[in-house]
TORKOLRO-631972 format. One record per residue (C-alpha): residue number from 1; residue in three letters; x, y, z. Coordinates in pm, 1 decimal, decimal comma. Layout:
% TORKOLRO-631972
KETOR  num  residuo        px        py        pz
KETOR  NUM      ALA         X         Y         Z
...
% end
This chain:
% TORKOLRO-631972
KETOR  num  residuo        px        py        pz
KETOR    1      MET  -12507,2   16024,1  -10200,6
KETOR    2      ILE  -12651,5   16013,5  -10597,2
KETOR    3      LEU  -12780,8   16359,8  -10534,5
KETOR    4      THR  -12466,3   16527,6  -10466,2
KETOR    5      VAL  -12304,4   16328,6  -10780,4
KETOR    6      LEU  -12535,5   16493,2  -11003,3
KETOR    7      ILE  -12518,2   16820,0  -10862,8
KETOR    8      MET  -12142,8   16829,5  -10880,6
KETOR    9      GLY  -12172,6   16690,7  -11242,3
KETOR   10      ILE  -12418,7   16945,5  -11383,2
KETOR   11      PHE  -12155,3   17220,3  -11192,9
KETOR   12      ILE  -11869,4   17028,7  -11376,5
KETOR   13      TRP  -12070,0   17013,0  -11716,1
KETOR   14      ALA  -12189,7   17426,4  -11657,7
KETOR   15      THR  -11825,5   17547,3  -11557,0
KETOR   16      GLY  -11680,4   17377,2  -11874,5
KETOR   17      LEU  -11970,6   17518,2  -12104,1
KETOR   18      VAL  -11858,6   17895,4  -11937,7
KETOR   19      MET  -11490,1   17829,7  -12034,0
KETOR   20      PHE  -11574,8   17711,1  -12364,7
KETOR   21      VAL  -11773,1   17975,6  -12473,6
KETOR   22      HIS  -11497,7   18217,5  -12340,5
KETOR   23      GLN  -11226,2   18077,0  -12606,2
KETOR   24      MET  -11432,0   18137,0  -12891,7
KETOR   25      PRO  -11327,4   18465,7  -13053,8
KETOR   26      THR  -11547,4   18755,0  -13048,9
KETOR   27      THR  -11357,1   18948,2  -13281,8
KETOR   28      PRO  -11134,6   18900,6  -13611,3
KETOR   29      THR  -10776,3   18835,3  -13516,2
KETOR   30      ILE  -10541,9   19150,9  -13539,8
KETOR   31      ASP  -10232,3   18958,1  -13597,9
KETOR   32      ASP  -10127,8   19056,0  -13890,9
KETOR   33      THR   -9796,0   18815,9  -13914,1
KETOR   34      SER   -9697,4   18681,9  -14242,0
KETOR   35      THR   -9701,5   18253,3  -14226,5
KETOR   36      ASP   -9604,9   18010,6  -14454,3
KETOR   37      ALA   -9958,7   17903,1  -14522,8
KETOR   38      ILE  -10296,4   17944,0  -14460,6
KETOR   39      ILE  -10503,1   17705,8  -14384,0
KETOR   40      VAL  -10885,3   17725,5  -14433,8
KETOR   41      LEU  -11130,8   17441,7  -14279,1
KETOR   42      THR  -11432,5   17442,4  -14509,9
KETOR   43      GLY  -11760,6   17394,7  -14315,2
KETOR   44      GLY  -11923,1   17730,3  -14309,8
KETOR   45      SER  -11961,9   18126,6  -14399,9
KETOR   46      LEU  -11687,7   18342,0  -14477,0
KETOR   47      ARG  -11398,7   18123,1  -14431,2
KETOR   48      VAL  -11278,4   18057,7  -14790,5
KETOR   49      GLU  -11361,4   18445,8  -14872,7
KETOR   50      ARG  -11117,7   18528,0  -14549,5
KETOR   51      GLY  -10890,1   18259,4  -14691,4
KETOR   52      PHE  -10827,7   18430,0  -15072,5
KETOR   53      ALA  -10853,7   18734,2  -14867,0
KETOR   54      LEU  -10500,1   18702,7  -14656,1
KETOR   55      PHE  -10366,4   18498,5  -15014,2
KETOR   56      GLY  -10423,5   18804,3  -15187,6
KETOR   57      ARG  -10255,3   19063,4  -14954,9
KETOR   58      ASP   -9950,2   18834,9  -14964,4
KETOR   59      LYS   -9966,5   18647,5  -14570,4
KETOR   60      ALA   -9858,4   18363,5  -14694,0
KETOR   61      HIS   -9702,1   18190,4  -15021,6
KETOR   62      THR   -9914,5   17870,5  -14999,8
KETOR   63      LEU  -10338,1   17841,3  -14953,3
KETOR   64      PHE  -10415,0   17503,1  -14823,7
KETOR   65      ILE  -10807,3   17486,1  -14844,2
KETOR   66      SER  -10948,1   17139,7  -14666,7
KETOR   67      GLY  -11264,5   16985,6  -14665,6
KETOR   68      VAL  -11339,2   17072,7  -15050,0
KETOR   69      GLY  -11654,9   16885,8  -15210,7
KETOR   70      LYS  -11549,4   16618,3  -15429,4
KETOR   71      ASP  -11688,6   16773,1  -15739,2
KETOR   72      ALA  -11541,4   17158,8  -15639,1
KETOR   73      THR  -11277,8   17300,2  -15895,7
KETOR   74      LEU  -11055,9   17585,4  -15793,6
KETOR   75      ASP  -11235,1   17767,8  -16056,1
KETOR   76      ASP  -11574,4   17730,5  -15870,1
KETOR   77      LEU  -11408,0   17886,8  -15561,3
KETOR   78      LEU  -11228,5   18131,7  -15738,3
KETOR   79      LYS  -11563,9   18280,9  -15914,3
KETOR   80      LYS  -11791,0   18213,9  -15627,2
KETOR   81      TYR  -11545,6   18373,8  -15332,0
KETOR   82      GLY  -11252,2   18467,3  -15481,7
KETOR   83      ASN  -11120,0   18830,4  -15569,8
KETOR   84      ASP  -10894,1   19025,4  -15832,9
KETOR   85      GLU  -10530,0   18975,3  -15644,7
KETOR   86      VAL  -10593,5   18593,7  -15613,7
KETOR   87      ARG  -10723,6   18571,1  -15977,0
KETOR   88      GLU  -10457,9   18751,2  -16116,8
KETOR   89      LYS  -10192,6   18523,5  -15930,0
KETOR   90      VAL  -10346,2   18234,8  -16056,9
KETOR   91      SER  -10375,6   18334,0  -16388,1
KETOR   92      ALA   -9986,4   18433,4  -16380,7
KETOR   93      GLY   -9942,0   18091,0  -16235,1
KETOR   94      ALA   -9792,4   18260,4  -15908,4
KETOR   95      ALA  -10023,6   18079,4  -15674,3
KETOR   96      HIS   -9951,6   17800,0  -15480,3
KETOR   97      ILE  -10319,3   17662,6  -15358,1
KETOR   98      VAL  -10406,9   17349,7  -15278,6
KETOR   99      LEU  -10791,5   17137,1  -15225,7
KETOR  100      ASP  -10792,6   16919,9  -15015,3
KETOR  101      TYR  -11040,6   16666,1  -15079,4
KETOR  102      ARG  -10994,2   16378,7  -14873,2
KETOR  103      ALA  -11075,6   16542,1  -14509,8
KETOR  104      LEU  -11459,8   16558,7  -14391,1
KETOR  105      THR  -11444,1   16628,0  -14050,4
KETOR  106      THR  -11210,6   16826,9  -13816,7
KETOR  107      GLN  -10980,5   16556,5  -13715,0
KETOR  108      THR  -10915,7   16429,0  -14065,2
KETOR  109      ASN  -10906,9   16839,0  -14137,9
KETOR  110      ALA  -10577,7   16829,5  -13885,0
KETOR  111      ARG  -10447,9   16507,0  -14014,5
KETOR  112      GLU  -10474,8   16602,0  -14354,0
KETOR  113      ALA  -10306,6   16971,4  -14333,8
KETOR  114      ALA  -10052,9   16772,9  -14110,9
KETOR  115      HIS   -9917,4   16577,4  -14367,3
KETOR  116      PHE   -9882,4   16878,3  -14605,6
KETOR  117      ILE   -9737,1   17111,8  -14286,5
KETOR  118      ARG   -9511,9   16787,6  -14271,5
KETOR  119      GLU   -9357,7   16768,0  -14641,8
KETOR  120      GLN   -9379,5   17140,1  -14703,0
KETOR  121      ASN   -9142,5   17161,7  -14383,3
KETOR  122      LEU   -9381,3   17445,0  -14279,1
KETOR  123      LYS   -9316,2   17607,7  -13935,2
KETOR  124      ASN   -9579,7   17859,2  -13902,4
KETOR  125      VAL   -9962,8   17834,3  -14024,2
KETOR  126      ARG  -10236,3   18086,1  -14003,5
KETOR  127      LEU  -10565,4   17845,4  -13943,5
KETOR  128      VAL  -10906,7   17998,3  -14019,6
KETOR  129      THR  -11250,6   17905,7  -13919,7
KETOR  130      ALA  -11554,5   17999,3  -13781,1
KETOR  131      ASN  -11496,6   18145,9  -13423,4
KETOR  132      TYR  -11699,4   17875,7  -13239,1
KETOR  133      HIS  -11499,1   17577,2  -13433,6
KETOR  134      MET  -11171,6   17729,1  -13339,9
KETOR  135      PRO  -11162,5   17588,5  -12982,6
KETOR  136      ARG  -11168,2   17250,2  -13123,4
KETOR  137      SER  -11015,0   17304,4  -13439,9
KETOR  138      LEU  -10674,1   17463,0  -13255,4
KETOR  139      MET  -10674,2   17127,1  -13011,2
KETOR  140      GLU  -10710,0   16896,4  -13289,3
KETOR  141      PHE  -10410,4   17087,5  -13500,3
KETOR  142      GLN  -10183,2   17118,1  -13156,9
KETOR  143      ALA  -10225,2   16755,6  -13144,6
KETOR  144      VAL  -10087,8   16662,5  -13444,0
KETOR  145      VAL   -9818,7   16948,0  -13523,5
KETOR  146      PRO   -9713,2   17024,4  -13163,2
KETOR  147      ASP   -9401,1   17192,3  -13286,9
KETOR  148      VAL   -9583,0   17440,4  -13536,2
KETOR  149      ARG   -9678,7   17794,1  -13428,7
KETOR  150      ILE  -10038,9   17828,7  -13522,1
KETOR  151      ILE  -10248,7   18193,3  -13577,6
KETOR  152      PRO  -10611,9   18124,6  -13525,6
KETOR  153      ASP  -10775,7   18365,4  -13770,8
KETOR  154      ALA  -11155,7   18334,7  -13679,3
KETOR  155      VAL  -11413,5   18444,7  -13877,9
KETOR  156      ILE  -11766,2   18599,2  -13728,5
KETOR  157      PRO  -12081,0   18429,0  -13898,3
KETOR  158      GLU  -12372,2   18667,9  -13903,0
KETOR  159      PRO  -12613,1   18410,8  -13786,7
KETOR  160      PHE  -12416,8   18321,6  -13510,0
KETOR  161      ARG  -12458,0   18548,1  -13173,9
KETOR  162      ARG  -12202,2   18434,3  -12945,7
KETOR  163      ASP  -12268,2   18744,4  -12720,4
KETOR  164      ARG  -12617,1   18595,7  -12616,5
KETOR  165      TRP  -12577,1   18267,0  -12768,4
KETOR  166      TRP  -12840,3   18131,0  -12492,3
KETOR  167      ASP  -13105,0   18355,8  -12616,4
KETOR  168      ASP  -13094,6   18251,0  -13008,6
KETOR  169      GLN  -13227,7   17890,1  -13093,7
KETOR  170      ALA  -12988,0   17829,4  -13397,8
KETOR  171      SER  -12672,6   17970,2  -13172,1
KETOR  172      ARG  -12795,9   17759,0  -12881,4
KETOR  173      ARG  -12826,1   17443,6  -13045,9
KETOR  174      LEU  -12425,3   17535,7  -13235,3
KETOR  175      VAL  -12290,1   17597,4  -12940,6
KETOR  176      LEU  -12425,8   17262,0  -12742,9
KETOR  177      SER  -12309,7   17080,2  -13041,3
KETOR  178      GLU  -11913,5   17236,2  -13055,9
KETOR  179      PHE  -11908,5   17211,2  -12638,4
KETOR  180      HIS  -11966,8   16787,7  -12677,5
KETOR  181      LYS  -11737,5   16769,2  -12987,1
KETOR  182      TYR  -11487,7   16962,8  -12805,0
KETOR  183      TRP  -11517,1   16740,4  -12506,7
KETOR  184      ALA  -11522,3   16420,9  -12723,8
KETOR  185      ALA  -11236,7   16532,8  -12910,8
KETOR  186      TRP  -11078,4   16615,8  -12556,2
KETOR  187      PHE  -11092,0   16240,3  -12411,6
KETOR  188      ARG  -10966,4   16121,6  -12747,7
KETOR  189      THR  -10648,4   16329,3  -12783,3
KETOR  190      CYS  -10564,7   16235,8  -12440,2
KETOR  191      LEU  -10616,8   15867,2  -12468,1
KETOR  192      SER  -10422,4   15874,9  -12793,0
KETOR  193      LEU  -10136,7   16070,2  -12637,2
KETOR  194      ASP  -10145,7   15818,7  -12335,0
KETOR  195      GLU  -10062,7   15527,4  -12607,3
KETOR  196      VAL   -9808,4   15756,5  -12722,6
KETOR  197      ALA   -9652,2   15767,3  -12406,5
% end
């Protein structure tokens, strides 16, 4: 009996892991739709650069960067990650860029962004984060702004190998960590929805 339960548990865990990995985008999005805002979740390479690139191409009127370090300024971010188009917008006073210093986790990223989305009455947003982080990020955002259209825009960090994640120690550690965080967030989200109901 115990062995059967153990085997079933391993099977469910492994199936969930495979499904989770297949949710990770393998290529950048091809959806070029303009949105009300671009939301960038900091914490990994290429994310802020991608946000600035999209903003410089007028893919949204607002850029919301969530989880910025407490000492970082817009000038710092522009120097490190910016492009000429965004710098020109900022110089001309035509750039609506909001830096969120409060968020420290994916859950608080979603909460702080949700406050902003409601204040600005936004109907659709583009969410920029790493491909391995996208499944959990989407779930957190959909839980707090279910009526807002979210376009996932995943960056593909160079060191991360989604195609052979099990064969690379850093990628394997990242996938397993994100998988367990994803399911912890899923259980928490389900319990929160039950409380609301």
